[in-house]
C-alpha positions in Angstrom: 6.5 23.5 -9.3 6.5 20.3 -11.3 9.3 18.0 -10.1 12.3 17.6 -12.4 14.0 14.4 -13.3 16.8 15.4 -10.9 14.2 15.4 -8.1 14.0 11.7 -7.1 14.7 9.4 -4.2 18.4 9.1 -5.1 18.9 12.9 -5.2 17.1 13.2 -1.8 19.3 10.5 -0.4 22.4 12.4 -1.5 21.1 15.7 -0.1 20.4 14.1 3.3 23.7 12.3 3.3 25.6 15.5 2.6 23.6 17.3 5.3 24.9 14.8 7.8 28.4 15.1 6.4 28.6 11.4 5.4 30.5 10.0 2.5 28.8 7.4 0.3 31.0 4.8 1.8 30.1 5.8 5.3 26.3 5.7 4.5 26.7 2.4 2.8 28.4 1.0 6.0 25.8 2.5 8.3 22.8 1.3 6.3 24.2 -2.1 5.2 23.4 -1.2 1.6 26.2 -2.0 -0.8 28.3 0.9 -2.0 27.6 0.0 -5.6 23.9 0.0 -5.0 24.0 3.3 -3.2 26.0 5.1 -5.8 23.7 3.9 -8.6 20.6 4.8 -6.7 21.9 8.3 -6.0 22.6 8.7 -9.7 19.1 7.4 -10.6 20.6 4.6 -12.6 18.7 1.9 -10.7 15.4 2.2 -8.8 15.6 2.5 -5.0 13.8 -0.7 -3.9 11.6 -0.5 -0.8 14.1 -2.4 1.3 17.0 -0.1 0.2 14.8 3.0 0.9 14.0 1.7 4.3 17.6 0.9 5.2 18.8 4.3 4.1 16.0 6.1 5.8 16.8 4.4 9.1 20.5 5.2 8.7 19.7 8.9 7.9 17.1 9.1 10.7 14.3 10.4 8.4 10.9 9.0 7.4 10.8 7.0 4.2 8.3 9.5 2.7 11.1 12.2 3.2 13.1 10.3 0.6 10.2 9.4 -1.7 8.8 12.9 -1.7 5.3 11.9 -0.9 2.7 13.3 -1.1 3.0 14.8 -4.6 1.1 18.0 -4.0 1.4 19.4 -7.5 0.0 16.3 -9.1 -2.8 16.1 -6.4 -3.8 19.7 -7.3 -3.7 18.8 -11.0 -6.0 15.9 -10.4 -8.2 18.0 -8.0 -7.5 15.6 -5.2 -5.8 18.0 -2.7 -9.0 19.7 -1.7 -10.6 16.3 -0.9 -8.2 15.4 1.9 -9.3 18.0 4.4 -12.9 16.9 4.5 -11.8 13.3 5.2 -9.5 14.6 8.0 -12.5 16.5 9.5 -14.8 13.5 9.2 -12.3 11.4 11.1 -12.3 13.9 13.9 -16.1 13.4 14.6 -15.7 10.0 16.1 -16.3 10.9 19.8 -18.7 13.8 19.4 -21.8 11.7 19.6 -24.7 11.9 17.2 -24.9 15.1 15.1 -28.3 16.7 16.1 -28.5 18.5 12.7 -28.0 15.3 10.7 -30.7 12.9 9.5 -28.7 9.8 8.3 -30.0 7.3 5.9 -31.0 3.8 7.1 -28.0 1.5 8.0 -28.7 -0.8 5.0 -28.4 2.0 2.6 -25.2 3.2 4.2 -23.8 -0.4 4.1 -24.6 -0.6 0.4 -22.7 2.7 -0.2 -19.8 1.4 1.9 -19.5 -1.7 -0.2 -19.7 0.3 -3.4 -16.9 2.6 -2.3 -14.8 -0.5 -1.5 -15.4 -1.7 -5.0 -14.5 1.7 -6.4 -11.2 1.7 -4.5 -10.3 -1.7 -6.1 -11.2 -0.2 -9.5 -8.8 2.7 -8.6 -11.5 5.4 -8.7 -9.9 7.2 -5.8 -11.4 10.6 -6.6 -15.0 9.5 -6.5 -14.4 7.6 -3.2 -12.7 10.7 -1.7 -15.7 12.8 -2.7 -18.3 10.6 -1.1 -16.5 9.3 1.9 -16.7 12.3 4.4 -20.5 12.3 4.3 -20.6 8.5 4.7 -18.4 8.7 7.8 -20.5 11.5 9.3 -23.8 9.6 8.8 -22.3 6.3 10.0 -20.9 8.1 13.1 -24.3 9.5 14.0 -26.1 6.1 13.4 -23.6 4.3 15.6 -24.0 6.8 18.4 -27.8 6.8 18.2 -28.1 3.1 18.0 -24.9 1.6 19.4 -25.4 -1.9 18.0 -22.6 -4.2 16.7 -23.9 -3.8 13.1 -23.6 0.0 13.2 -20.2 -0.1 14.8 -19.0 -2.5 12.0 -20.4 -0.1 9.4 -18.4 2.8 10.9 -15.3 0.6 11.2 -15.7 -0.2 7.5 -15.9 3.5 6.6 -12.7 4.2 8.5 -11.0 1.3 6.7 -11.9 3.0 3.4 -10.4 6.2 4.7 -7.2 4.3 5.3 -7.3 2.9 1.7 -7.7 6.4 0.2 -5.1 8.2 2.3 -2.6 5.4 1.9 -2.9 5.4 -1.9 -2.5 9.2 -2.0 0.6 9.1 0.2 -0.8 10.7 3.4 0.7 8.2 5.9 0.0 10.3 8.9 -3.7 10.4 8.1 -3.9 6.7 7.3 -2.7 6.0 10.8 -5.5 8.2 12.2 -8.0 6.2 10.2 -6.6 3.0 11.6 -6.9 4.3 15.2 -10.6 5.2 14.5 -11.1 1.7 12.9 -9.8 0.1 16.1 -12.1 2.3 18.2 -15.1 1.2 16.3 -14.0 -2.4 16.1 -13.8 -2.6 19.9 -17.3 -1.4 20.2 -18.5 -3.9 17.6 -16.8 -6.7 19.6 -15.6 -8.1 16.2 -12.3 -10.0 16.4 -12.1 -10.3 12.6 -12.2 -6.5 12.1 -9.7 -6.1 15.0 -7.4 -8.6 13.3 -7.7 -7.0 10.0 -6.9 -3.6 11.5 -3.7 -5.0 12.9 -2.8 -6.3 9.5 -3.4 -2.9 7.9 -1.4 -1.3 10.7 1.5 -3.8 10.1 1.4 -2.7 6.4 1.8 0.9 7.5 4.9 0.0 9.5 6.1 -2.0 6.5 6.0 1.2 4.4 7.8 3.0 7.2 10.4 0.3 7.3 9.8 -0.6 10.9 9.8 -4.4 10.3 10.1 -5.4 13.9 7.0 -3.5 15.0 5.2 -4.8 11.9 6.0 -8.4 12.9 4.7 -7.8 16.4 1.4 -6.4 15.0 1.1 -9.5 12.9 1.2 -11.7 16.0 -1.3 -9.6 17.8 -3.6 -9.8 14.8 -3.3 -13.5 14.6 -4.1 -13.8 18.3 -7.3 -11.7 17.8 -8.4 -13.8 14.9 -8.0 -16.9 17.1 -11.1 -15.6 19.0 -13.2 -15.4 15.8 -15.8 -18.0 14.7 -14.2 -20.5 12.4 -15.1 -20.1 8.7 -14.1 -18.5 5.4 -14.1 -14.9 6.8 -11.6 -15.8 9.5 -9.5 -17.9 7.1 -9.4 -15.1 4.5 -8.2 -12.4 7.0 -5.7 -14.9 8.6 -4.3 -15.8 5.2 -3.9 -12.2 4.2 -2.1 -11.5 7.5 0.3 -14.3 6.6 0.9 -12.7 3.2 1.8 -9.4 4.8 4.0 -11.2 7.3 5.8 -12.9 4.4 6.7 -9.5 2.9 7.7 -8.1 6.3 10.0 -11.1 6.8 11.5 -10.9 3.3 12.1 -7.1 3.7 14.2 -7.9 6.8 15.9 -10.7 4.9 14.5 -13.5 7.0 14.0 -15.9 4.1 13.0 -19.0 6.1 10.3 -17.2 8.0 9.0 -15.5 4.8 8.6 -18.9 3.2 6.8 -20.3 6.2 4.3 -17.5 6.1 3.8 -18.0 2.3 3.2 -21.8 2.9 0.5 -21.1 5.5 -1.2 -18.5 3.3 -1.1 -21.1 0.4 -2.8 -23.7 2.7 -5.5 -21.3 3.6 -6.0 -20.1 0.0 -6.6 -23.8 -1.0 -9.4 -23.8 1.7 -11.0 -20.5 0.8 -10.5 -20.6 -3.0 -10.8 -17.2 -4.8 -12.3 -14.9 -2.1 -11.3 -11.5 -3.4 -14.4 -9.7 -2.1 -14.3 -11.0 1.4 -13.4 -7.7 3.2 -12.1 -6.7 -0.2 -8.6 -8.1 0.6 -8.2 -9.8 -2.8 -7.2 -13.0 -1.0 -7.0 -16.3 -2.8 -4.5 -18.5 -4.8 -3.8 -15.6 -7.3 -2.8 -13.3 -4.4 -0.5 -15.9 -2.9 1.2 -16.2 -6.3 1.6 -12.4 -6.6 3.0 -12.2 -3.1 5.5 -15.0 -3.8 6.9 -12.9 -6.6 7.1 -9.9 -4.2 8.9 -11.9 -1.6 11.5 -13.1 -4.0 12.1 -9.6 -5.2 12.4 -8.3 -1.6 15.0 -11.1 -1.1 16.9 -9.6 -4.1 16.2 -12.8 -6.1 15.1 -10.8 -9.1 15.5 -13.4 -11.8 13.4 -15.9 -9.8 10.8 -13.2 -9.1 10.5 -12.5 -12.8 10.3 -16.2 -13.6 7.6 -16.7 -11.0 5.5 -13.9 -12.4 5.7 -15.5 -15.9 3.8 -18.5 -14.6 1.0 -16.5 -12.9 -2.5 -16.4 -14.2 -5.0 -14.0 -12.8 -8.8 -14.2 -12.9 -10.4 -11.9 -15.4 -12.2 -10.2 -12.5 -9.2 -9.7 -10.3 -9.2 -6.2 -8.8 -7.6 -3.7 -11.1 -5.8 -1.9 -8.3 -4.2 -5.2 -7.1 -3.2 -6.2 -10.6 -1.7 -2.7 -11.3 0.3 -3.0 -8.1 1.6 -6.4 -9.3 2.7 -4.9 -12.6 4.5 -2.1 -10.9 6.4 -4.5 -8.7 7.2 -6.7 -11.6 8.5 -3.7 -13.6 11.0 -2.9 -10.9 12.2 -6.6 -10.7 12.6 -6.6 -14.5 14.6 -3.4 -14.4 17.0 -5.0 -11.9 17.4 -7.9 -14.4 18.2 -5.4 -17.2 14.9 -6.0 -19.1 14.0 -2.3 -19.6 11.5 -2.9 -22.4 9.3 -5.3 -20.4 9.7 -3.0 -17.4 8.3 -0.1 -19.3 5.5 -2.3 -20.7 4.4 -3.2 -17.2 4.4 0.4 -16.1 2.1 1.1 -18.9 -0.1 -1.9 -18.0 -0.3 -0.5 -14.4 -1.3 2.9 -15.7 -4.1 1.4 -17.9 -5.5 -0.6 -15.0 -5.3 1.9 -12.2 -4.2 5.4 -13.4 -4.7 7.3 -10.2 -3.0 4.7 -8.1 -0.1 4.4 -10.5 0.5 8.1 -10.7 1.1 8.3 -6.9 3.2 5.1 -6.6 6.8 5.6 -5.4 7.7 2.3 -7.0 6.5 3.5 -10.4 8.3 6.8 -10.1 11.6 5.2 -9.0 11.3 2.7 -11.9 10.6 5.5 -14.4 13.7 7.5 -13.2 15.9 4.5 -13.8 14.3 3.9 -17.2 14.9 7.6 -18.1 18.7 7.0 -17.4 18.5 4.2 -20.1 16.6 6.5 -22.4 18.7 5.7 -25.5 17.4 2.1 -25.4 13.8 3.1 -24.7 10.9 4.0 -27.0 9.8 7.6 -27.5 6.6 7.0 -25.6 8.7 7.0 -22.4 8.6 10.8 -22.6 4.8 11.0 -22.7 4.7 8.6 -19.7 7.0 10.9 -17.7 4.9 13.9 -18.6 1.8 12.0 -17.4 3.6 11.3 -14.1 4.4 15.0 -13.8 8.2 14.5 -14.0 
């Protein structure tokens, strides 16, 4: 059944609150979310920000995805993506079975080229094509690594697992993305590669960020930085280290530790000045532009929405910046603009996100929450809002 406009995070929060026999005032006190914010979120009048969703999920003792409604199965079926998840799940389960005797894999260099191409497709938001090709790549890379257990082949397999993490995360399958990260760690250990190990801890910290477990996320950041300390000095290490600091800045901001968030941003800025634009190093989109985008995100997480919007106005992105990253930025900016009352620009940025990365945008909880809030202000919105909602499946 296609979700209705009454089926949003606010309505799910209200349902879980009532199931636990809590009043709005009691839930506000338990979650440390203001009563005014809670009532407006439940009504769908304002978007449920990630920090608000996290606080309410913890107070209600449910996963964040229970409140956001992920994954969106009807939309996945409509996009013919639901049938692509099970083959990925099955491929991830091959990791310890050894070489497949019935499989003749391509040479490692050809598999590496395909792995790089799939990473590029993820950044272009072509999730469906990546999901189609990924299971076979994992199967071949698994067999190659077991037949010739060399560092290069284990790195290849770790990279395939990382792409599985990217796909499952963007489609909302948080349980499966954690399996992919465990497999990535298993391969990284065999490759004896501290950079991949550090990057895996960063991705794992992001998973805990989405689950609103900021303390565990911060611990993983420190472990990742320790692992990177064992890596050879150079751009690769600086890029991954800088990206970890950006993730740490958002984690700190989400937990309202402003000074710590700014310290992490400053260190990321220092490293970005050393590396310059390095978006394709491990496909992390790291560089000065990404630091600027994260600065806006941090300000929004700290509820400093006018400053976040002002910061975004001064950002300039390279013409070849990854579409998926730019779409994510527009979605975050739209939510910040909505909090400042600028509904017109908020909707314009949702449309920009859709144009840049349609599959990613369709499955973004941030986009959906922002759309619900815009729908409540429909009298002030253009008629094209209806067609955007139909495209979202709402």
